[in-house]
ChimeraX commands (.cxc) that place a marker at each C-alpha (Angstrom):
marker #1 position 9.13,15.24,6.32 radius 0.5
marker #1 position 12.13,16.90,4.66 radius 0.5
marker #1 position 13.28,17.29,1.06 radius 0.5
marker #1 position 16.94,16.49,0.40 radius 0.5
marker #1 position 19.32,16.61,-2.53 radius 0.5
marker #1 position 18.52,18.58,-5.66 radius 0.5
marker #1 position 16.48,21.73,-5.11 radius 0.5
marker #1 position 12.89,21.64,-6.38 radius 0.5
marker #1 position 12.24,23.16,-9.76 radius 0.5
marker #1 position 11.22,26.82,-9.51 radius 0.5
marker #1 position 7.63,27.73,-10.22 radius 0.5
marker #1 position 7.55,29.66,-13.50 radius 0.5
marker #1 position 5.82,29.93,-16.79 radius 0.5
marker #1 position 6.50,27.28,-19.38 radius 0.5
marker #1 position 9.26,28.32,-21.75 radius 0.5
marker #1 position 10.08,27.21,-25.24 radius 0.5
marker #1 position 11.62,23.75,-25.36 radius 0.5
marker #1 position 15.40,23.70,-25.55 radius 0.5
marker #1 position 17.74,21.18,-27.12 radius 0.5
marker #1 position 19.03,18.63,-24.65 radius 0.5
marker #1 position 22.81,19.01,-24.41 radius 0.5
marker #1 position 23.43,16.26,-21.87 radius 0.5
marker #1 position 21.68,12.89,-21.89 radius 0.5
marker #1 position 22.80,12.04,-18.35 radius 0.5
marker #1 position 19.98,11.91,-15.80 radius 0.5
marker #1 position 19.72,14.95,-13.56 radius 0.5
marker #1 position 19.82,14.85,-9.79 radius 0.5
marker #1 position 16.41,14.45,-8.18 radius 0.5
marker #1 position 15.00,15.48,-4.83 radius 0.5
marker #1 position 14.66,12.85,-2.13 radius 0.5
marker #1 position 12.11,13.09,0.65 radius 0.5
marker #1 position 13.16,11.97,4.12 radius 0.5
marker #1 position 10.37,10.93,6.47 radius 0.5
marker #1 position 10.92,10.26,10.18 radius 0.5
marker #1 position 8.28,8.33,12.12 radius 0.5
marker #1 position 8.76,8.93,15.85 radius 0.5
marker #1 position 7.38,6.49,18.43 radius 0.5
marker #1 position 6.76,9.27,20.95 radius 0.5
marker #1 position 4.26,7.08,22.82 radius 0.5
marker #1 position 7.07,4.78,23.99 radius 0.5
marker #1 position 9.94,6.90,25.38 radius 0.5
marker #1 position 13.02,5.27,26.93 radius 0.5
marker #1 position 14.10,5.80,30.52 radius 0.5
marker #1 position 17.77,6.03,29.60 radius 0.5
marker #1 position 20.15,5.91,26.66 radius 0.5
marker #1 position 21.24,2.45,27.83 radius 0.5
marker #1 position 17.66,1.22,27.53 radius 0.5
marker #1 position 17.40,2.75,24.07 radius 0.5
marker #1 position 20.64,1.13,22.93 radius 0.5
marker #1 position 19.57,-2.26,24.24 radius 0.5
marker #1 position 16.19,-1.93,22.48 radius 0.5
marker #1 position 17.89,-1.02,19.20 radius 0.5
marker #1 position 20.21,-4.02,19.31 radius 0.5
marker #1 position 17.42,-6.45,20.17 radius 0.5
marker #1 position 14.97,-4.97,17.67 radius 0.5
marker #1 position 17.38,-5.16,14.74 radius 0.5
marker #1 position 18.37,-8.74,15.52 radius 0.5
marker #1 position 14.77,-9.96,15.24 radius 0.5
marker #1 position 13.34,-9.86,11.71 radius 0.5
marker #1 position 9.78,-9.96,13.01 radius 0.5
marker #1 position 10.39,-6.86,15.13 radius 0.5
marker #1 position 11.98,-5.05,12.21 radius 0.5
marker #1 position 8.94,-5.89,10.06 radius 0.5
marker #1 position 6.58,-4.57,12.75 radius 0.5
marker #1 position 8.50,-1.29,13.08 radius 0.5
marker #1 position 8.62,-0.82,9.32 radius 0.5
marker #1 position 4.88,-1.52,9.04 radius 0.5
marker #1 position 4.16,0.99,11.82 radius 0.5
marker #1 position 6.18,3.71,10.09 radius 0.5
marker #1 position 4.72,2.96,6.66 radius 0.5
marker #1 position 1.20,2.98,8.07 radius 0.5
marker #1 position 1.76,6.37,9.72 radius 0.5
marker #1 position 3.18,7.80,6.50 radius 0.5
marker #1 position 0.30,6.51,4.42 radius 0.5
marker #1 position -2.26,7.94,6.84 radius 0.5
marker #1 position -0.57,11.31,6.50 radius 0.5
marker #1 position -0.49,11.08,2.70 radius 0.5
marker #1 position -4.14,10.07,2.58 radius 0.5
marker #1 position -5.12,12.95,4.85 radius 0.5
marker #1 position -3.11,15.33,2.66 radius 0.5
marker #1 position -4.80,14.08,-0.50 radius 0.5
marker #1 position -8.28,14.48,1.00 radius 0.5
marker #1 position -7.51,17.85,2.61 radius 0.5
marker #1 position -6.23,19.27,-0.68 radius 0.5
marker #1 position -8.97,17.56,-2.73 radius 0.5
marker #1 position -6.26,16.29,-5.07 radius 0.5
marker #1 position -7.35,13.05,-6.79 radius 0.5
marker #1 position -3.92,12.66,-8.38 radius 0.5
marker #1 position -1.96,12.80,-5.14 radius 0.5
marker #1 position -0.08,9.61,-4.35 radius 0.5
marker #1 position -1.56,8.37,-1.10 radius 0.5
marker #1 position -0.04,4.90,-0.69 radius 0.5
marker #1 position 3.62,3.94,-0.43 radius 0.5
marker #1 position 5.33,0.64,0.35 radius 0.5
marker #1 position 8.45,0.24,2.45 radius 0.5
marker #1 position 10.10,-1.56,-0.48 radius 0.5
marker #1 position 9.87,1.72,-2.44 radius 0.5
marker #1 position 12.22,3.47,-0.01 radius 0.5
marker #1 position 15.79,4.18,-1.02 radius 0.5
marker #1 position 16.92,3.58,2.56 radius 0.5
marker #1 position 15.23,2.55,5.82 radius 0.5
marker #1 position 16.87,3.30,9.16 radius 0.5
marker #1 position 15.83,2.37,12.70 radius 0.5
marker #1 position 17.36,4.34,15.54 radius 0.5
marker #1 position 16.85,6.49,18.58 radius 0.5
marker #1 position 17.66,10.01,19.69 radius 0.5
marker #1 position 16.39,13.01,21.56 radius 0.5
marker #1 position 13.22,14.81,20.54 radius 0.5
marker #1 position 15.16,17.55,18.75 radius 0.5
marker #1 position 17.40,15.05,16.97 radius 0.5
marker #1 position 14.62,12.82,15.67 radius 0.5
marker #1 position 12.48,15.82,14.69 radius 0.5
marker #1 position 15.36,16.86,12.42 radius 0.5
marker #1 position 15.80,13.34,11.04 radius 0.5
marker #1 position 18.96,12.65,13.06 radius 0.5
marker #1 position 19.72,9.81,15.48 radius 0.5
marker #1 position 22.01,9.22,18.42 radius 0.5
marker #1 position 22.51,5.69,17.14 radius 0.5
marker #1 position 20.86,3.89,14.22 radius 0.5
marker #1 position 20.96,0.80,12.01 radius 0.5
marker #1 position 20.17,0.50,8.34 radius 0.5
marker #1 position 17.75,-2.35,7.62 radius 0.5
marker #1 position 16.62,-4.09,4.45 radius 0.5
marker #1 position 12.94,-3.26,3.89 radius 0.5
marker #1 position 12.78,-5.60,0.91 radius 0.5
marker #1 position 13.82,-8.74,2.78 radius 0.5
marker #1 position 10.36,-9.38,4.18 radius 0.5
marker #1 position 8.64,-9.10,0.83 radius 0.5
marker #1 position 9.97,-12.26,-0.84 radius 0.5
marker #1 position 6.53,-13.89,-0.88 radius 0.5
marker #1 position 5.08,-10.77,-2.46 radius 0.5
marker #1 position 7.80,-10.80,-5.11 radius 0.5
marker #1 position 7.10,-14.45,-5.90 radius 0.5
marker #1 position 3.41,-13.64,-6.29 radius 0.5
marker #1 position 4.23,-10.75,-8.62 radius 0.5
marker #1 position 6.46,-13.03,-10.69 radius 0.5
marker #1 position 3.64,-15.56,-10.96 radius 0.5
marker #1 position 1.28,-12.86,-12.22 radius 0.5
marker #1 position 3.87,-11.50,-14.71 radius 0.5
marker #1 position 2.80,-7.87,-14.29 radius 0.5
marker #1 position 5.18,-6.48,-16.92 radius 0.5
marker #1 position 3.69,-8.69,-19.63 radius 0.5
marker #1 position 0.19,-7.62,-18.67 radius 0.5
marker #1 position 1.10,-3.93,-18.60 radius 0.5
marker #1 position 2.49,-4.28,-22.12 radius 0.5
marker #1 position -0.70,-6.03,-23.24 radius 0.5
marker #1 position -2.88,-3.27,-21.77 radius 0.5
marker #1 position -0.81,-0.47,-23.28 radius 0.5
marker #1 position -0.75,-2.29,-26.61 radius 0.5
marker #1 position -4.53,-2.59,-26.66 radius 0.5
marker #1 position -4.48,-6.40,-26.51 radius 0.5
marker #1 position -6.12,-6.55,-23.10 radius 0.5
marker #1 position -8.44,-4.44,-20.99 radius 0.5
marker #1 position -8.49,-4.08,-17.24 radius 0.5
marker #1 position -11.73,-5.05,-15.54 radius 0.5
marker #1 position -13.49,-2.42,-13.45 radius 0.5
marker #1 position -13.62,-4.82,-10.50 radius 0.5
marker #1 position -9.82,-4.96,-10.38 radius 0.5
marker #1 position -9.53,-1.23,-9.72 radius 0.5
marker #1 position -12.31,-1.24,-7.14 radius 0.5
marker #1 position -10.97,-4.26,-5.27 radius 0.5
marker #1 position -7.47,-2.78,-5.30 radius 0.5
marker #1 position -8.85,0.35,-3.67 radius 0.5
marker #1 position -10.74,-1.76,-1.15 radius 0.5
marker #1 position -7.51,-3.56,-0.21 radius 0.5
marker #1 position -5.62,-0.29,0.21 radius 0.5
marker #1 position -8.39,1.08,2.44 radius 0.5
marker #1 position -8.64,-2.06,4.54 radius 0.5
marker #1 position -4.88,-2.31,5.07 radius 0.5
marker #1 position -4.80,1.36,6.08 radius 0.5
marker #1 position -7.55,0.90,8.66 radius 0.5
marker #1 position -10.20,2.68,6.63 radius 0.5
marker #1 position -12.78,-0.05,7.19 radius 0.5
marker #1 position -15.81,2.01,6.18 radius 0.5
marker #1 position -14.30,2.97,2.84 radius 0.5
marker #1 position -13.19,-0.64,2.26 radius 0.5
marker #1 position -16.73,-1.95,2.83 radius 0.5
marker #1 position -18.22,0.57,0.41 radius 0.5
marker #1 position -15.59,-0.16,-2.27 radius 0.5
marker #1 position -15.99,-3.90,-1.84 radius 0.5
marker #1 position -19.75,-3.79,-2.36 radius 0.5
marker #1 position -19.39,-2.23,-5.82 radius 0.5
marker #1 position -16.24,-4.18,-6.66 radius 0.5
marker #1 position -17.90,-7.48,-5.80 radius 0.5
marker #1 position -20.94,-6.67,-7.94 radius 0.5
marker #1 position -18.62,-5.89,-10.85 radius 0.5
marker #1 position -16.58,-9.07,-10.33 radius 0.5
marker #1 position -19.65,-11.31,-10.37 radius 0.5
marker #1 position -20.64,-9.87,-13.75 radius 0.5
marker #1 position -17.22,-9.47,-15.38 radius 0.5
marker #1 position -15.74,-12.82,-14.31 radius 0.5
marker #1 position -18.82,-14.99,-14.61 radius 0.5
marker #1 position -17.75,-18.08,-16.54 radius 0.5
marker #1 position -14.27,-16.64,-17.03 radius 0.5
marker #1 position -12.61,-19.98,-16.19 radius 0.5
marker #1 position -13.59,-23.60,-16.58 radius 0.5
marker #1 position -12.03,-24.37,-13.24 radius 0.5
marker #1 position -13.68,-25.97,-10.16 radius 0.5
marker #1 position -11.88,-23.61,-7.79 radius 0.5
marker #1 position -13.06,-20.59,-9.73 radius 0.5
marker #1 position -16.64,-21.79,-9.77 radius 0.5
marker #1 position -16.55,-22.54,-6.04 radius 0.5
marker #1 position -15.14,-19.13,-5.11 radius 0.5
marker #1 position -17.52,-17.21,-7.36 radius 0.5
marker #1 position -20.40,-19.24,-5.96 radius 0.5
marker #1 position -19.40,-18.36,-2.40 radius 0.5
marker #1 position -19.05,-14.67,-3.25 radius 0.5
marker #1 position -22.46,-14.68,-4.87 radius 0.5
marker #1 position -24.07,-16.43,-1.90 radius 0.5
marker #1 position -22.46,-14.10,0.63 radius 0.5
marker #1 position -22.71,-10.76,-1.13 radius 0.5
marker #1 position -25.50,-9.87,1.28 radius 0.5
marker #1 position -22.87,-9.77,4.04 radius 0.5
marker #1 position -20.94,-7.17,2.09 radius 0.5
marker #1 position -24.13,-5.19,1.54 radius 0.5
marker #1 position -24.86,-5.21,5.28 radius 0.5
marker #1 position -21.32,-4.05,6.05 radius 0.5
marker #1 position -21.55,-1.27,3.46 radius 0.5
marker #1 position -24.91,-0.11,4.87 radius 0.5
marker #1 position -23.40,-0.08,8.34 radius 0.5
marker #1 position -20.46,1.93,7.00 radius 0.5
marker #1 position -22.88,4.67,5.94 radius 0.5
marker #1 position -23.97,5.01,9.56 radius 0.5
marker #1 position -20.63,4.65,11.37 radius 0.5
marker #1 position -17.91,2.18,12.23 radius 0.5
marker #1 position -18.20,-1.50,11.36 radius 0.5
marker #1 position -18.81,-4.14,14.00 radius 0.5
marker #1 position -15.92,-6.63,14.40 radius 0.5
marker #1 position -17.95,-9.35,12.66 radius 0.5
marker #1 position -18.71,-7.08,9.72 radius 0.5
marker #1 position -15.07,-6.13,9.43 radius 0.5
marker #1 position -14.17,-9.83,9.41 radius 0.5
marker #1 position -16.67,-10.47,6.60 radius 0.5
marker #1 position -15.18,-7.66,4.53 radius 0.5
marker #1 position -11.66,-8.98,5.05 radius 0.5
marker #1 position -12.61,-12.58,4.29 radius 0.5
marker #1 position -14.64,-11.86,1.16 radius 0.5
marker #1 position -12.08,-9.43,-0.19 radius 0.5
marker #1 position -9.43,-12.16,0.14 radius 0.5
marker #1 position -11.64,-14.57,-1.82 radius 0.5
marker #1 position -12.23,-11.95,-4.52 radius 0.5
marker #1 position -8.48,-11.36,-4.78 radius 0.5
marker #1 position -7.92,-15.11,-5.08 radius 0.5
marker #1 position -10.37,-15.20,-7.99 radius 0.5
marker #1 position -8.42,-12.45,-9.76 radius 0.5
marker #1 position -5.06,-14.11,-9.13 radius 0.5
marker #1 position -6.30,-17.46,-10.41 radius 0.5
marker #1 position -7.61,-15.88,-13.58 radius 0.5
marker #1 position -4.29,-14.14,-14.24 radius 0.5
marker #1 position -2.21,-17.25,-13.59 radius 0.5
marker #1 position -4.36,-19.64,-15.63 radius 0.5
marker #1 position -4.90,-17.24,-18.50 radius 0.5
marker #1 position -1.22,-16.33,-18.64 radius 0.5
marker link #1:1,2 radius 0.2
marker link #1:2,3 radius 0.2
marker link #1:3,4 radius 0.2
marker link #1:4,5 radius 0.2
marker link #1:5,6 radius 0.2
marker link #1:6,7 radius 0.2
marker link #1:7,8 radius 0.2
marker link #1:8,9 radius 0.2
marker link #1:9,10 radius 0.2
marker link #1:10,11 radius 0.2
marker link #1:11,12 radius 0.2
marker link #1:12,13 radius 0.2
marker link #1:13,14 radius 0.2
marker link #1:14,15 radius 0.2
marker link #1:15,16 radius 0.2
marker link #1:16,17 radius 0.2
marker link #1:17,18 radius 0.2
marker link #1:18,19 radius 0.2
marker link #1:19,20 radius 0.2
marker link #1:20,21 radius 0.2
marker link #1:21,22 radius 0.2
marker link #1:22,23 radius 0.2
marker link #1:23,24 radius 0.2
marker link #1:24,25 radius 0.2
marker link #1:25,26 radius 0.2
marker link #1:26,27 radius 0.2
marker link #1:27,28 radius 0.2
marker link #1:28,29 radius 0.2
marker link #1:29,30 radius 0.2
marker link #1:30,31 radius 0.2
marker link #1:31,32 radius 0.2
marker link #1:32,33 radius 0.2
marker link #1:33,34 radius 0.2
marker link #1:34,35 radius 0.2
marker link #1:35,36 radius 0.2
marker link #1:36,37 radius 0.2
marker link #1:37,38 radius 0.2
marker link #1:38,39 radius 0.2
marker link #1:39,40 radius 0.2
marker link #1:40,41 radius 0.2
marker link #1:41,42 radius 0.2
marker link #1:42,43 radius 0.2
marker link #1:43,44 radius 0.2
marker link #1:44,45 radius 0.2
marker link #1:45,46 radius 0.2
marker link #1:46,47 radius 0.2
marker link #1:47,48 radius 0.2
marker link #1:48,49 radius 0.2
marker link #1:49,50 radius 0.2
marker link #1:50,51 radius 0.2
marker link #1:51,52 radius 0.2
marker link #1:52,53 radius 0.2
marker link #1:53,54 radius 0.2
marker link #1:54,55 radius 0.2
marker link #1:55,56 radius 0.2
marker link #1:56,57 radius 0.2
marker link #1:57,58 radius 0.2
marker link #1:58,59 radius 0.2
marker link #1:59,60 radius 0.2
marker link #1:60,61 radius 0.2
marker link #1:61,62 radius 0.2
marker link #1:62,63 radius 0.2
marker link #1:63,64 radius 0.2
marker link #1:64,65 radius 0.2
marker link #1:65,66 radius 0.2
marker link #1:66,67 radius 0.2
marker link #1:67,68 radius 0.2
marker link #1:68,69 radius 0.2
marker link #1:69,70 radius 0.2
marker link #1:70,71 radius 0.2
marker link #1:71,72 radius 0.2
marker link #1:72,73 radius 0.2
marker link #1:73,74 radius 0.2
marker link #1:74,75 radius 0.2
marker link #1:75,76 radius 0.2
marker link #1:76,77 radius 0.2
marker link #1:77,78 radius 0.2
marker link #1:78,79 radius 0.2
marker link #1:79,80 radius 0.2
marker link #1:80,81 radius 0.2
marker link #1:81,82 radius 0.2
marker link #1:82,83 radius 0.2
marker link #1:83,84 radius 0.2
marker link #1:84,85 radius 0.2
marker link #1:85,86 radius 0.2
marker link #1:86,87 radius 0.2
marker link #1:87,88 radius 0.2
marker link #1:88,89 radius 0.2
marker link #1:89,90 radius 0.2
marker link #1:90,91 radius 0.2
marker link #1:91,92 radius 0.2
marker link #1:92,93 radius 0.2
marker link #1:93,94 radius 0.2
marker link #1:94,95 radius 0.2
marker link #1:95,96 radius 0.2
marker link #1:96,97 radius 0.2
marker link #1:97,98 radius 0.2
marker link #1:98,99 radius 0.2
marker link #1:99,100 radius 0.2
marker link #1:100,101 radius 0.2
marker link #1:101,102 radius 0.2
marker link #1:102,103 radius 0.2
marker link #1:103,104 radius 0.2
marker link #1:104,105 radius 0.2
marker link #1:105,106 radius 0.2
marker link #1:106,107 radius 0.2
marker link #1:107,108 radius 0.2
marker link #1:108,109 radius 0.2
marker link #1:109,110 radius 0.2
marker link #1:110,111 radius 0.2
marker link #1:111,112 radius 0.2
marker link #1:112,113 radius 0.2
marker link #1:113,114 radius 0.2
marker link #1:114,115 radius 0.2
marker link #1:115,116 radius 0.2
marker link #1:116,117 radius 0.2
marker link #1:117,118 radius 0.2
marker link #1:118,119 radius 0.2
marker link #1:119,120 radius 0.2
marker link #1:120,121 radius 0.2
marker link #1:121,122 radius 0.2
marker link #1:122,123 radius 0.2
marker link #1:123,124 radius 0.2
marker link #1:124,125 radius 0.2
marker link #1:125,126 radius 0.2
marker link #1:126,127 radius 0.2
marker link #1:127,128 radius 0.2
marker link #1:128,129 radius 0.2
marker link #1:129,130 radius 0.2
marker link #1:130,131 radius 0.2
marker link #1:131,132 radius 0.2
marker link #1:132,133 radius 0.2
marker link #1:133,134 radius 0.2
marker link #1:134,135 radius 0.2
marker link #1:135,136 radius 0.2
marker link #1:136,137 radius 0.2
marker link #1:137,138 radius 0.2
marker link #1:138,139 radius 0.2
marker link #1:139,140 radius 0.2
marker link #1:140,141 radius 0.2
marker link #1:141,142 radius 0.2
marker link #1:142,143 radius 0.2
marker link #1:143,144 radius 0.2
marker link #1:144,145 radius 0.2
marker link #1:145,146 radius 0.2
marker link #1:146,147 radius 0.2
marker link #1:147,148 radius 0.2
marker link #1:148,149 radius 0.2
marker link #1:149,150 radius 0.2
marker link #1:150,151 radius 0.2
marker link #1:151,152 radius 0.2
marker link #1:152,153 radius 0.2
marker link #1:153,154 radius 0.2
marker link #1:154,155 radius 0.2
marker link #1:155,156 radius 0.2
marker link #1:156,157 radius 0.2
marker link #1:157,158 radius 0.2
marker link #1:158,159 radius 0.2
marker link #1:159,160 radius 0.2
marker link #1:160,161 radius 0.2
marker link #1:161,162 radius 0.2
marker link #1:162,163 radius 0.2
marker link #1:163,164 radius 0.2
marker link #1:164,165 radius 0.2
marker link #1:165,166 radius 0.2
marker link #1:166,167 radius 0.2
marker link #1:167,168 radius 0.2
marker link #1:168,169 radius 0.2
marker link #1:169,170 radius 0.2
marker link #1:170,171 radius 0.2
marker link #1:171,172 radius 0.2
marker link #1:172,173 radius 0.2
marker link #1:173,174 radius 0.2
marker link #1:174,175 radius 0.2
marker link #1:175,176 radius 0.2
marker link #1:176,177 radius 0.2
marker link #1:177,178 radius 0.2
marker link #1:178,179 radius 0.2
marker link #1:179,180 radius 0.2
marker link #1:180,181 radius 0.2
marker link #1:181,182 radius 0.2
marker link #1:182,183 radius 0.2
marker link #1:183,184 radius 0.2
marker link #1:184,185 radius 0.2
marker link #1:185,186 radius 0.2
marker link #1:186,187 radius 0.2
marker link #1:187,188 radius 0.2
marker link #1:188,189 radius 0.2
marker link #1:189,190 radius 0.2
marker link #1:190,191 radius 0.2
marker link #1:191,192 radius 0.2
marker link #1:192,193 radius 0.2
marker link #1:193,194 radius 0.2
marker link #1:194,195 radius 0.2
marker link #1:195,196 radius 0.2
marker link #1:196,197 radius 0.2
marker link #1:197,198 radius 0.2
marker link #1:198,199 radius 0.2
marker link #1:199,200 radius 0.2
marker link #1:200,201 radius 0.2
marker link #1:201,202 radius 0.2
marker link #1:202,203 radius 0.2
marker link #1:203,204 radius 0.2
marker link #1:204,205 radius 0.2
marker link #1:205,206 radius 0.2
marker link #1:206,207 radius 0.2
marker link #1:207,208 radius 0.2
marker link #1:208,209 radius 0.2
marker link #1:209,210 radius 0.2
marker link #1:210,211 radius 0.2
marker link #1:211,212 radius 0.2
marker link #1:212,213 radius 0.2
marker link #1:213,214 radius 0.2
marker link #1:214,215 radius 0.2
marker link #1:215,216 radius 0.2
marker link #1:216,217 radius 0.2
marker link #1:217,218 radius 0.2
marker link #1:218,219 radius 0.2
marker link #1:219,220 radius 0.2
marker link #1:220,221 radius 0.2
marker link #1:221,222 radius 0.2
marker link #1:222,223 radius 0.2
marker link #1:223,224 radius 0.2
marker link #1:224,225 radius 0.2
marker link #1:225,226 radius 0.2
marker link #1:226,227 radius 0.2
marker link #1:227,228 radius 0.2
marker link #1:228,229 radius 0.2
marker link #1:229,230 radius 0.2
marker link #1:230,231 radius 0.2
marker link #1:231,232 radius 0.2
marker link #1:232,233 radius 0.2
marker link #1:233,234 radius 0.2
marker link #1:234,235 radius 0.2
marker link #1:235,236 radius 0.2
marker link #1:236,237 radius 0.2
marker link #1:237,238 radius 0.2
marker link #1:238,239 radius 0.2
marker link #1:239,240 radius 0.2
marker link #1:240,241 radius 0.2
marker link #1:241,242 radius 0.2
marker link #1:242,243 radius 0.2
marker link #1:243,244 radius 0.2
marker link #1:244,245 radius 0.2
marker link #1:245,246 radius 0.2
marker link #1:246,247 radius 0.2
marker link #1:247,248 radius 0.2
marker link #1:248,249 radius 0.2
marker link #1:249,250 radius 0.2
marker link #1:250,251 radius 0.2
marker link #1:251,252 radius 0.2
marker link #1:252,253 radius 0.2
view
């Protein structure tokens, strides 16, 4: 991980505020992260070049490589946040947040320094069209304005389920099970009767009937890793809970 561009601000005591002479935005520091697939070395540069051409021609392969790199970065950020006991540290990033994504190959020294023998720039946002459509359906900007303006409050279950999703996607199954248990309890109270909709009633009814499965998974998480069946229950019930939240946002507007 390397910092590029503008130098970081020096550490110093706060001084008296000064009049702003220039309204133009200042240069900011960029962070370059290189994820190296050291577990899969190439036999020759010809093999590496052939792999690069084939990988960048297939969108599915590009998506897999981007997901691998993003997952590695997020594991590192999470470990850093826990190791420094910093609750305000950003521990989750999405590939679509990147200014530029490059796939390439090089020697160990080259890639360690963020350089490549040959590389291709890829569009990390191309694979997120479905996510963008979902965000448009939920109209997040309107809701943010309503929350900041005091016209709407966020439910506690939304924060807990969001954390459960982040943990599950990052492979932190134990944390996801523990978050889901509390998030599901909150959802069943906060969204009870929230919609006069058959789908809503059916999903809430299923969550209520199966919350024991979440409790069993959370209890198992206190002792160690989840069994595959328990992990499946967590994933399935979290998806239903997320569907309940999406439906409420869409139908309520």
